[in-house]
matplotlib code that plots the C-alpha trace (Angstrom):
import matplotlib.pyplot as plt

x = [50.6, 50.9, 53.3, 50.6, 50.2, 46.4, 43.6, 41.1, 37.3, 34.8, 31.2, 28.2, 24.6, 22.5, 18.8, 18.1, 14.3, 14.6, 18.0, 19.3, 21.7, 20.3, 20.7, 20.6, 21.3, 23.2, 26.4, 28.4, 32.0, 33.4, 36.8, 38.5, 42.1, 41.8, 39.0, 38.5, 38.8, 35.8, 34.3, 35.3, 32.8, 34.9, 32.1, 29.7, 28.4, 25.4, 25.2, 25.2, 23.1, 25.4, 24.8, 28.4, 30.0, 33.0, 33.9, 34.2, 36.7, 40.2, 40.9, 43.3, 46.6, 46.2, 42.7, 42.0, 38.2, 35.7, 32.0, 29.7, 26.2, 23.7, 20.5, 18.2, 14.8, 14.4, 15.4, 12.7, 10.1, 10.7, 10.4, 7.2, 5.7, 6.5, 5.1, 1.9, 1.5, 2.0, -0.6, -3.1, -3.1, -4.5, -6.6, -6.8, -3.7, -3.9, -2.1, 0.0, -0.1, 3.5, 6.7, 8.3, 11.4, 12.2, 15.8, 15.7, 19.5, 22.4, 25.6, 28.6, 31.7, 34.9, 38.6, 41.2, 45.0, 47.2, 47.9, 44.8, 41.7, 38.3, 35.4, 32.1, 29.1, 25.7, 23.0, 19.7, 16.0, 13.2, 13.3, 16.9, 20.5, 23.8, 27.3, 30.7, 34.3, 34.5, 37.4]
y = [91.2, 90.6, 88.0, 86.7, 82.9, 83.1, 84.8, 87.1, 87.5, 90.2, 90.6, 92.9, 92.6, 95.2, 94.5, 95.7, 95.5, 98.6, 100.0, 99.6, 97.4, 94.2, 94.3, 91.2, 88.5, 85.6, 84.7, 81.5, 81.1, 77.7, 76.7, 73.7, 73.0, 71.3, 70.3, 66.9, 68.1, 68.4, 71.8, 73.2, 75.7, 78.6, 80.6, 83.3, 86.8, 88.9, 91.9, 95.3, 98.4, 99.0, 95.4, 94.4, 91.6, 93.1, 90.2, 87.1, 84.6, 84.4, 81.7, 78.9, 78.5, 76.3, 77.4, 77.0, 77.3, 79.4, 79.2, 81.9, 80.8, 83.6, 82.8, 85.2, 83.7, 85.1, 88.6, 88.5, 87.0, 89.8, 92.4, 90.9, 90.7, 94.3, 95.4, 93.4, 94.9, 98.4, 97.7, 96.4, 99.7, 101.4, 98.7, 94.9, 93.6, 91.6, 88.5, 86.4, 82.8, 82.3, 82.4, 85.7, 84.6, 82.1, 81.4, 80.8, 80.6, 81.6, 79.7, 81.2, 79.1, 80.5, 79.7, 81.7, 82.1, 83.1, 86.8, 88.0, 89.7, 88.7, 91.0, 89.3, 91.6, 90.0, 91.9, 90.4, 90.6, 88.2, 86.3, 86.5, 87.4, 88.3, 88.1, 89.2, 89.7, 93.3, 95.3]
z = [255.4, 259.1, 260.5, 262.9, 263.1, 263.2, 261.2, 262.8, 262.2, 262.7, 261.4, 261.4, 260.2, 258.3, 258.2, 254.6, 255.1, 257.4, 256.4, 260.0, 262.0, 263.3, 267.1, 269.4, 266.8, 268.4, 266.4, 267.0, 265.8, 264.9, 263.3, 261.9, 260.8, 257.5, 255.1, 256.8, 260.4, 262.6, 263.6, 267.0, 268.5, 269.9, 271.4, 270.5, 270.9, 270.0, 267.8, 269.5, 268.6, 265.6, 264.4, 265.3, 267.2, 268.9, 271.2, 269.0, 270.3, 268.8, 266.2, 267.3, 265.4, 262.4, 261.5, 257.8, 257.8, 259.8, 260.2, 261.5, 262.5, 262.8, 264.7, 262.8, 263.5, 267.0, 265.7, 263.0, 265.4, 267.9, 265.1, 263.9, 267.4, 268.0, 264.6, 265.3, 268.8, 267.4, 264.7, 267.1, 269.0, 265.9, 264.1, 263.9, 262.0, 258.8, 259.9, 257.5, 258.5, 257.2, 259.2, 260.2, 258.4, 255.6, 256.7, 260.5, 260.6, 258.3, 258.3, 256.4, 255.9, 254.5, 254.2, 256.0, 256.0, 258.9, 259.4, 257.5, 258.9, 257.6, 258.1, 257.0, 256.7, 256.5, 254.6, 255.8, 255.2, 256.2, 252.9, 251.7, 252.6, 251.0, 252.4, 251.3, 252.4, 253.7, 254.9]

ax = plt.figure().add_subplot(projection="3d")
ax.plot(x, y, z, "-o")
ax.set_aspect("equal")
plt.show()
């Protein structure tokens, strides 16, 4: 175990509906020091072509809980718009009147301890998601 006084966080997103990284998803990082403390937004980033956020802000000393907010609605809306535009070139598209995504945002909250690194992969599709502590 490291002797660092803070934890560190990284994440990436895999769009399991296409088996590819999810590029361009906005991710916001928040932290708090204690179960009763208020959340402090530290900043954000967006996923790169590999679905990774490589520039998330550092956690402040004393952080005990972290929240990652993934804004996935815009990502799926863009995918749906591109798919419909491509389909219209060949034939009229069959339009579903429902939303492009069931979960417009995903918020993952987890506990941390100083000196540990937490990699949090998000496996995502338009109608579900899964998350776990990676390495």
